[in-house]
C-alpha positions as CSV (number, residue, x, y, z in Angstrom):
1,X,0.0,0.0,0.0
2,X,1.1,3.6,-0.7
3,X,0.7,6.4,1.8
4,X,-1.2,9.2,0.0
5,X,0.2,12.6,-0.5
6,X,-1.7,15.9,-1.0
7,X,-1.1,15.5,-4.7
8,X,-3.3,12.3,-4.6
9,X,-6.3,14.2,-3.3
10,X,-8.2,14.6,-6.6
11,X,-7.8,11.0,-7.5
12,X,-8.9,9.8,-4.0
13,X,-11.9,12.2,-4.0
14,X,-13.0,11.0,-7.4
15,X,-12.5,7.3,-6.5
16,X,-14.4,7.6,-3.2
17,X,-17.1,9.8,-4.7
18,X,-17.8,7.0,-7.2
19,X,-17.6,4.2,-4.7
20,X,-20.0,6.0,-2.2
21,X,-22.5,7.5,-4.6
22,X,-25.3,5.2,-3.5
23,X,-24.3,4.9,0.2
24,X,-27.2,5.5,2.6
25,X,-25.0,7.3,5.2
26,X,-23.4,9.6,2.7
27,X,-26.8,10.4,1.1
28,X,-28.2,11.2,4.6
29,X,-25.6,13.9,4.9
30,X,-25.5,15.3,1.4
31,X,-28.0,18.0,0.7
32,X,-30.5,17.3,-2.1
33,X,-30.1,16.0,-5.6
34,X,-28.9,19.1,-7.3
35,X,-25.1,19.1,-7.7
36,X,-25.1,15.8,-5.8
37,X,-21.8,14.5,-7.3
38,X,-20.1,17.8,-6.4
39,X,-21.5,17.6,-2.8
40,X,-20.2,14.0,-2.4
41,X,-16.8,15.2,-3.7
42,X,-16.8,18.0,-1.2
43,X,-17.5,15.5,1.6
44,X,-14.6,13.3,0.4
45,X,-12.4,16.4,0.2
46,X,-13.2,17.3,3.8
47,X,-12.5,13.7,4.9
48,X,-9.2,13.7,3.1
49,X,-8.1,17.0,4.6
50,X,-9.0,15.7,8.1
51,X,-7.2,12.4,7.7
52,X,-4.1,14.0,6.2
53,X,-3.9,16.2,9.3
54,X,-5.1,13.8,12.0
55,X,-4.6,10.4,10.5
56,X,-3.5,8.6,7.4
57,X,-4.7,8.1,3.9
58,X,-3.7,4.9,2.0
59,X,-3.9,3.8,-1.6
60,X,-3.7,0.3,-3.0
61,X,-0.5,-0.3,-5.0
62,X,-2.5,0.0,-8.2
63,X,-4.3,3.2,-6.9
64,X,-7.8,1.8,-7.4
65,X,-8.6,1.5,-3.7
66,X,-8.4,4.0,-0.9
67,X,-8.7,3.8,2.9
68,X,-8.9,6.9,5.2
69,X,-7.9,6.5,8.8
70,X,-8.6,9.1,11.4
71,X,-7.0,9.1,14.8
72,X,-9.6,11.1,16.9
73,X,-7.2,11.4,19.8
74,X,-5.0,13.6,17.6
75,X,-7.7,15.9,16.3
76,X,-7.3,19.5,17.3
77,X,-9.3,22.6,16.7
78,X,-7.5,25.3,14.6
79,X,-8.4,28.0,12.2
80,X,-7.8,25.5,9.4
81,X,-10.2,22.9,10.9
82,X,-12.9,25.6,11.4
83,X,-12.4,26.7,7.8
84,X,-12.8,23.0,6.7
85,X,-16.0,22.6,8.8
86,X,-17.5,25.7,7.2
87,X,-16.6,24.5,3.7
88,X,-18.2,21.2,4.5
89,X,-21.4,22.9,5.6
90,X,-21.7,25.2,2.5
91,X,-20.3,22.8,-0.1
92,X,-21.8,19.4,1.0
93,X,-24.3,19.5,3.8
94,X,-26.1,22.8,3.3
95,X,-27.6,25.0,5.9
96,X,-31.0,23.3,5.9
97,X,-29.4,19.9,6.8
98,X,-26.8,21.3,9.2
99,X,-28.9,20.6,12.4
100,X,-29.9,17.2,11.2
101,X,-26.2,16.3,10.5
102,X,-25.1,17.6,13.9
103,X,-27.7,15.5,15.6
104,X,-26.5,12.5,13.6
105,X,-22.9,13.2,14.6
106,X,-23.8,13.5,18.3
107,X,-25.6,10.1,18.2
108,X,-22.7,8.5,16.4
109,X,-20.1,9.9,18.7
110,X,-21.9,8.5,21.7
111,X,-21.4,5.0,20.2
112,X,-17.7,5.4,19.7
113,X,-15.2,4.6,22.5
114,X,-13.2,7.3,24.1
115,X,-10.0,5.3,23.9
116,X,-7.2,5.8,21.5
117,X,-8.2,4.2,18.2
118,X,-8.0,4.2,14.5
119,X,-11.3,5.2,12.9
120,X,-11.7,3.8,9.4
121,X,-13.7,6.6,8.0
122,X,-13.8,5.4,4.4
123,X,-12.5,2.4,2.5
124,X,-13.6,2.1,-1.1
125,X,-12.6,0.7,-4.5
126,X,-13.1,2.3,-7.9
127,X,-16.4,0.8,-9.1
128,X,-14.7,-0.6,-12.3
129,X,-12.2,-2.5,-10.1
130,X,-14.6,-3.9,-7.4
131,X,-14.8,-7.6,-6.6
132,X,-11.2,-8.2,-7.6
133,X,-9.7,-8.5,-4.1
134,X,-8.1,-5.0,-4.1
135,X,-10.2,-3.7,-1.2
136,X,-9.6,-6.9,0.8
137,X,-5.8,-6.6,0.3
138,X,-5.9,-2.9,1.3
139,X,-8.0,-3.6,4.4
140,X,-5.6,-6.4,5.4
141,X,-2.6,-4.1,5.1
142,X,-4.4,-1.3,7.0
143,X,-5.2,-3.8,9.8
144,X,-1.6,-5.0,9.9
145,X,-0.4,-1.4,10.1
146,X,-2.9,-0.5,12.9
147,X,-1.9,-3.6,14.8
148,X,1.7,-2.5,14.8
149,X,0.5,0.8,16.3
150,X,-1.5,-1.2,19.0
151,X,-4.7,0.5,17.9
152,X,-8.1,-1.1,17.5
153,X,-10.0,-0.1,14.4
154,X,-13.6,1.2,14.6
155,X,-15.9,1.9,11.7
156,X,-19.5,2.3,10.7
157,X,-21.2,0.9,7.6
158,X,-24.7,1.6,6.4
159,X,-24.6,-1.3,3.8
160,X,-25.8,-4.5,5.5
161,X,-24.1,-6.7,2.8
162,X,-20.7,-5.3,4.0
163,X,-21.1,-6.8,7.5
164,X,-20.0,-10.2,6.4
165,X,-17.0,-8.8,4.5
166,X,-15.8,-6.9,7.6
167,X,-16.4,-10.0,9.8
168,X,-14.0,-12.0,7.5
169,X,-11.3,-9.6,8.8
170,X,-12.1,-10.1,12.5
171,X,-14.6,-7.2,12.9
172,X,-17.7,-7.7,15.1
173,X,-20.8,-5.5,15.3
174,X,-21.1,-3.9,18.7
175,X,-24.0,-1.4,18.1
176,X,-26.7,-0.4,15.6
177,X,-28.4,3.0,15.1
178,X,-31.6,3.6,13.2
179,X,-31.5,7.0,11.5
180,X,-34.1,6.2,8.8
181,X,-31.4,3.8,7.5
182,X,-29.4,1.4,9.7
183,X,-25.9,2.3,10.7
184,X,-23.9,-0.6,12.0
185,X,-20.9,0.0,14.3
186,X,-18.1,-2.4,14.1
187,X,-14.7,-3.0,15.7
188,X,-11.8,-5.4,15.6
189,X,-11.2,-4.8,19.3
190,X,-11.5,-8.0,21.3
């Protein structure tokens, strides 16, 4: 796997925008149908910027899969982080959905542990390259990397068919939240 650089941002945002275009959790956050693709891209841009600053972004060797890790224990408020939050609101979420999104984030945060962890924010494969094992290999490498750091990995998925895929890598579901769609909380913490 390759550690992403800032110069990889456009490729990563395009890749994840395509991979998550039909994702219920992403669609819950993104405002409306108008400029939907641009709004999803803005969400991925925000996630990339957060993970570059307070985590890590990884690409598969062939650059068709990406995983974004956030280390919440390292996250700090700064002028840049406030600017990124404002950009997210205006470019992706929209003012009308802002309160709904904050409510969702508060509910989700209550389900996450307070311990040091690696939060797998996004992992996705370019739709043209899915079901070829690239995502599995990338996840395996990310899990090896986080194990060396002695960090458990936490994630959420809103796609029920992904549960068995994560379980193959040692994840277990520890919580579920109904937000009009089901959000499944998983960890590899034993």
